[in-house]
C-alpha positions, 0 to 999 in steps of 0.5 A, a space after each residue: 318480657 322486660 328488657 333494659 335498654 339505657 341507664 341514666 348515668 354515663 362513664 366519665 371516661 372511656 372504659 376500655 377494659 370493658 370494651 377490650 373484654 367485649 371484644 376478646 369475647 367476640 374474637 374467641 367465639 368466632 374463632 371457636 364455633 364451628 358448624 356441626 350436624 344435629 344427628 336428631 334433625 339433620 339440620 346444621 347447627 353451631 357447635 364448639 370446635 374440638 380445640 376449644 372444648 378442653 377450655 370449657 369448665 368440666 366440674 367432675 375434672 376441672 383444670 385451674 385455667 378452666 375457671 377462667 377460660 370457660 367464661 370466654 367461650 359461648 354456645 350460640 348467637 344469642 348466648 353471646 349476644 345477650 351476655 355482651 349486651 348486659 356487659 356493655 349496659 352495666 360494665 361501662 359504669 363499673 369500669 369507670 368507678 374501678 379503673 381499667 386494671 381493677 375492673 379487669 381483675 374484678 371481671 375475672 374474679 367474678 368468672 372464678 367465683 361463678 365457676 366455683 358456685 356451678 362446680 359445687 352443685 353441678 357436674 355438667 360441663 359449662 361455658 359462657 361469660 353469664 357468671 362473670 356478667 352477673 358479678 358485674 351487674 351485682 357490682 352495678 346494683 351496689 355502686 349505682 342503686 338509685 340509677 334510673 333504668 329505662 325498660 322496654 316491655 311488651 306483653 299485650 302491648 309495647 312500651 317503656 318505663 324506668 325503674 331504679 337499678 336496686 329494684 330491677 336488678 335485685 328482683 328481675 336479674 336476680 330473683 326472677 331470672 334465677 330462682 323463679 323461672 328455672 322452675 317452669 323452665 327446662 333449658 340447660 342454664 347454669 343457674 348456680 353460676 349466675 346466682 354465684 356471680 351476683 353474690 360474689 360481685 355484690 360482696 366484693 364491691 361491698 368489702 372494697 367499699 368498707 375498706 375504702 379501696 373504692 371511694 364511697 359516695 352518698 348514692 351507694 348501697 354501702 352508704 345507704 346501709 349505714 345511713 339506714 343503721 345511723 337513723 336506726 340508732 338515732 331513732 332509738 336515741 331521740 325519742 325525746 330529742 338528743 343534743 350531741 354538744 352535750 352528749 346526752 338526751 334531752 329529759 322529758 319535760 313532763 317526766 317529773 315536777 322537778 324537771 318541769 320547774 328547771 326547763 324553761 319554755 324556750 328549752 322546751 320548745 327546742 327539745 320538741 323541735 329537735 324531736 319533730 325534726 328526727 321524726 320527720 327525717 325518720 319518716 322520709 318527710 325531708 322537707 318538713 324537717 328542714 322547715 322544722 330545722 329553720 324554725 329551730 335556728 330562728 330560736 337558737 343559732 347554736 343548735 346542731 343535729 347529729 352528724 348524718 341528720 345535720 348533713 341531710 338537712 343542709 342537702 334538703 335545704 340546698 335542694 329547696 334553694 334555701 341558700 341562707 338556710 342551707 349555707 347555714 346548716 353546712 357551717 354548723 356541720 363543718 364547725 362541729 363534725 371536722 372529722 367527717 370522712 368526706 368533709 371535702 364534698 361539704 366544703 365544695 357544696 358550701 363553696 358552691 352555695 356561697 360563690 353561685 347564689 349568695 355571691 359571698 366570693 371571699 368565703 366561697 374561695 376559702 371553702 373551695 380551696 379547702 375542698 380542692 386538694 382533697 377531692 378524689 372524685 375527678 368530676 368534683 375536682 374539675 368542678 371545683 377548679 372551674 369555680 375557683 377560676 370563675 371566682 378569681 376572675 370576677 
């Protein structure tokens, strides 16, 4: 058994919409559940009260409102506990990202789409927030794929481990729980509603990111897909190196005798280093790529790599605390890629490098003042203002 118990990030603001949804579900559950006698066993069981039954989703003759109301009804204590537990665990961060109104609309849309998914493949009445919670969990997968989730497991012994959200949600919650387990379980679970919820949640967030209704960052799934596509294209164009300033390939030094006569040893070395950098980064050897980039800059300080690769190199150099090389890489990026869609974040990073590590306060303030008006992330904007205040006082 696997049960997630904690995520590695916390919302910056109180997720009021998510807390309200949890409270509403609990209140509706308490009002709608009543006791009944099981005719087969004679035992008293919980059952949905008669007045609440019309609000369940009945696929054979549905009413429009049922595609929302069914998501606020539950069939038992464990049913509502499981749904509210996962809604609390994953919903708080999604609420923080979408805002209260946006999150509420997203949650209700997830309920509608999961209800449609159930109605298309089943005629059985359905109730429960599982589909809407699945949509929220799918959104979490897209927005925070690299977040570490602490999981408690027990089989023959009990322990904890950490998994990336991408792997845990994609395999355990989506594939195993809804595609593999149903083959061995005969429990009356609306698996089609779950799958529809996950798919709709993932699709809605990807569309919002692509249309920039949600501000992307470097760690969400949309940015990861775009980076993968850039690197794929880059691998196709850099077998012999690529120079964006000249707009084309470096020709292979050994391709023809005439080429060999026109390429100097320094140009040959530069072409070789650029190709090695691209291969190292493609092979996920970022540290080797950064080392080769430093070697390249020692030969020719005017060299600049393609946009995403240049930014990855600058970030890697900063992670390795090579402050001078990182600042130089960020400066090259800003010089050649001024139209980058998140350029304000690069200004912020360069300002932090200059101010905190290189003690070049004038250059730091220049970069931070360029970043501050354009930053949309509340945390980044606050960090930028704090650093400006610190530098201006010093």
